[in-house]
N, C-alpha and C positions, 0 to 999 in steps of 0.2 A: 471480735478480736481482731486487733491490728495487727494486720503481718506486716512483717518490716520490707518487703516490694512496696506497702500499698506507702507508708514510712516514708521510703526512700522518694515514691515517688512527687509526694508532696511537700516532702523537703529533700532536693539533691545534696548533693556531699561539695565539701569546699571541692573540692580537686575536680570534679562536674561543674559547680560553677566561672570555675581558673579557667575551664575548656570554653565553656560558651562564651566567656568575656574575648578569651584568643580570640574564636573562629570569629568574632565581631571585630576587633581593632587587626586583624591580617587585610581583612580587605581592603584592597589600593584602590581598589574601583568597583562600579558599574554598567552592569552590558545592559543597553533600551533596543526596547523592543524595533526591530525588521520589520521596513518595511513591509520592502518582496526580497524573495531570493534570486532572481534573476536580474543580471547589468545594468539589462533595458529600463529595464520599469523603477530600479535606483537611480538612473539618471533622471528618466520624465517628471519621478517625483522632487529630485534639488529643482529643474526646471522650475515644474511645476511652484513649489514653494516661492523661487526665485523671487519668479514673478510676484506673489502675493506680498511677499516682505519686501516688495520692489513698489508695491500698488499701497501700500501702508505710510512706509517713508515718504511717500511724494504728499499722499492726502490727510496725509498731520501734519508734516509740515508743513503743506499750505496754508491747514489752520490753522496753527501756534503763529504766522507769521504776518496771517492777515488779521486775525487777532489783536497781535501784535503791534502793528502797522496802521492799521486803521481806529481814528477815535469814536468815529461812531458805535463802535464797539467797545468800548470801555463801556462795556453797564457788567451788573454779577451773571444775566444769562450766561453771557461770552467767556467770562474770566472764568467760572467754572468749568465750561467747554475746552478751552486750551488746556484745564491741567487735563480734563479727558481726553484729549490728544496724544500729551505726555505723558501720563501713564499708559494708555494703547502703545507708540513709541519702547516703555521701555517695558513693554509685556511679550510683546512680538518680539524684541530684540533677546530678550533673557529663552528663550527656547528652539525659535528657529534658525539662526545661527545657525549651531549645534550641531541639530539637523541634517540639515543644507550641506555641512560638512561631509557627516555618518557617510550622507547619500554617497556626496563625491570619493572620497575614500571608500569606501565597501569596509566601515566601521562601523561600531555598536558601541564601543567599552566609550564612560566617562567618568574623570577621577572617583577621588572621594571627596575631597576639596572640593573642585567642582560643580557636584553632584550640590553639595553642600548649599554654597554659591548661588544655586540655579534653584535650591528649593526656596531660600530665605528670600531676591528678590522677585520670582515670583509670587510667591504667598502677599510677600506686601504688596504689589503693583495689583494684585486683585484684589484684597482685601481695602486698599484706599480706593481700588474703584465703587464699591459696592458702598462704604459710609459717603461717595462725591454724588451717585447714584441718588441717594438716599435725600442728601441735600439740595441737589438737582431736583427732583420730585417739591423739596418744599418751596424753591426759589419759584418755581410755580404757579405753587398752592399759592401764596403770596400777590403774585403777576396779574396771577387771575380772578383773587375770592375778596384778595382785600390790596386792592394797589394804591386808597391814600396812604395806607400803610408803609409801602413799599421803600420809600426810600427808609422811614426809619429801620425797619429790621432789617434791609439789605442795604447798611453801606458799606464804604469801599473796605472799611474800619472791621466791623462785621464781616464782608466775605472773604479776608484774608486770614481771620481767627480760625470759621469753620473752614475751609484749605486746611491750613495748617492742624487744626485736628486731626482733620480725615487722614493726611498722611501721616503723622506723628502717633494716633493710635493704630492704624497698620500697623507701622514703623515697629512698634511694641511687640505689637501680634506676633508680624512675622518673625523676631530674636525668640520668644518664647518659645512660639513651636518647634521654631527648626531646631534650637538647642535641644528643645527636651523630644525629639525626635533622633536625635544622631546623637542624642546618651542610650539610645538603649539597643543594648547589645543583638546583635541581627547571628543566627544560625540558621538562613532558611537557602543559607548563598550568594550569591549576588545578581541573578539578572531580575531588570525588572520589565513590567507589563507592559508601560507607557513608554512612548519614545520622546520622555523629555522626564526626569526626577520629580516625583508625586507623591505627598505625603503616606499616602492610602497605598502609595506601589508598597513604599519605601516598610512600612510597618507591617506587610504581608510578609517578609524575609527575617522580621524578629522572632526570637525564641521565645516560649510559652507565660505567658502573662505576661511579659511585660512592656506591652502595649498598652498594659489597661488605662494607664495616665493619659499618654498623648489621645484615648477615642474618649476619657471624658474630659479635658477641653476641647478636643473638635466638638463633644458632641455641645459644650457652652457657645461653645462658636457658633456654629448650627442654630440655638434657638435667637441668639442676635442678630443675625441673619435672616430668622424668620422676623421678626420682630422690626427690623428693617423690610422689610417684606410687606408686609400687615399696614407699613405704616406710608410704602408709598401707592400702593394699592386705595389704602384710605385718600392718599391725596386726590387721584388719581379719579375716583369716586366724588367727591367733591366738587373740582377744577370742568367733568364733562357737566355733571348738574350748572355750576353758574354759567358756561358756554352752551348748552341749551337753547338760556336764557338769554343768550346775548340777539338786541331781534334784526341787524342788520346780518346777508347773508357772509359780506364778506369784512364781518368782525369775528363771526364764528368760524371764518376762512383760517384769517389772519391766530387765532389761537390754538386754532386745532395745527397750525404747521409746526406753533411750538413748545405742540407735548407730546404730538406722535414719537420724532424722531428719539427723548427719552426714555418714550413707551417701550419704545422698541429695544431700544435697550438693555432698557429690566425681563423683560420675556427672556433676551440674548442667554442673559445671565445668570438671572434664576430659576428658569424652566429646562434643569440641565440634570434629569436624571442618571442616576446614579442606576449601572447597567453592570448585572456580574456575568454576559458574553465580550471575551477580553478586540472581540473585534469591534462588532459596537459602541464598543469603549472606547478604543480608540478614534473610532469619529467621531464621539463628541466630546472628545476630549480636544482633536482639528476643529471642529463647528464652537465650540467655546473659547480657543486661546487662540486661533493663528488666522480665523475665519474674521470676526465681529472689528478686528483694529484695523483689520484693510476697508470692511467698508462702512463701517461705521460715519468718519465721515463724508462721503458718500450720500447716503441716508439725509445728515443734516443740511448738507448746501443745497441740495434736491428742493426739500420743502422749505427753504428757508433766505429768501428773496434779498433779504437785509448780508448775511450774508457772501449770496451769490453773487453779489452787483460788488462788497470788496473782491471776492475772489475776481474774479473780470479784471478789478481794476490794478488787483498786482499783476496778473500775468498778462494784460495787454501792454505794458512794454515793454516785456522780456519777448512777447512774439514778435511784438515791431524793428523792436534796436534787431533781433535776429533774422526775419527779413529783409531789412536792411543793408546786413555784412553779407549777406549770400546775392545783393545783389548790387552792386559795387554804380550800375548807372545809371539807376533810379533818378537819383537829381538830377541828374542830366534829361530829363521831358519835363 
């Protein structure tokens, strides 16, 4: 026999539903996870994040400028690399400045609207990077395995269309997830176990069973991401098989130098496990959201001679003019 208490648990009264909705609508801000309790450690994290952020701005800015200004780099590979650098700048600028402000002012709060904006842009940029990495793997596969068809399959119009598809699909994907996440009633407080607004952390605050719709969407997206990962792995298997058949050692080295950076980025983004421990989860979040945008340009420039030459050509006049300005009497000698 069905008891009244069981009936009330399965089908809450309208008053209880209105109370849950009022709890959700009353949230005006979220509390982010604090890295440290002492003021000294907060300032240390501020300077650490500031250094990483400035390094990301400088390195990605140099790559964007070099690719845009050097006509020798106007190829599909560098066009996609430029897009990746733009996404890196956007991704790190979405999370790090707010964290630095919290460290500096000893605060944890982020407004409800600010949290929604952060979720939208972070999910949008990360989704676009997944799509772009898949396209870059396809670019390397065609360049190495089918070089005679490279100009036909990856013309300028095709590259623009693929990049636009990556940006557009990521925008639509992020819009759906953000709207769906913030339409879920929240009744478990407003404290997030992360240093930025992240969809899984917000779902932990949702009311019973109200998050299942978003979980279903996340499962669908996870399947799509897994499909991209399988495509990338198969592409690189074919690429490495083709590279190992190249007779000259110089040719193999040049081919590997254009593939290894792409593979590095795929490992950084795809091999980020979900960890239940809050402290380890925080470390993983920093590794996949903060570190790669700063390190990625160094990986590309260190193993790519064409890019290094373009960067030297770009930096040399600036350094020379700075030295000339600091030594006004140099022209007399």
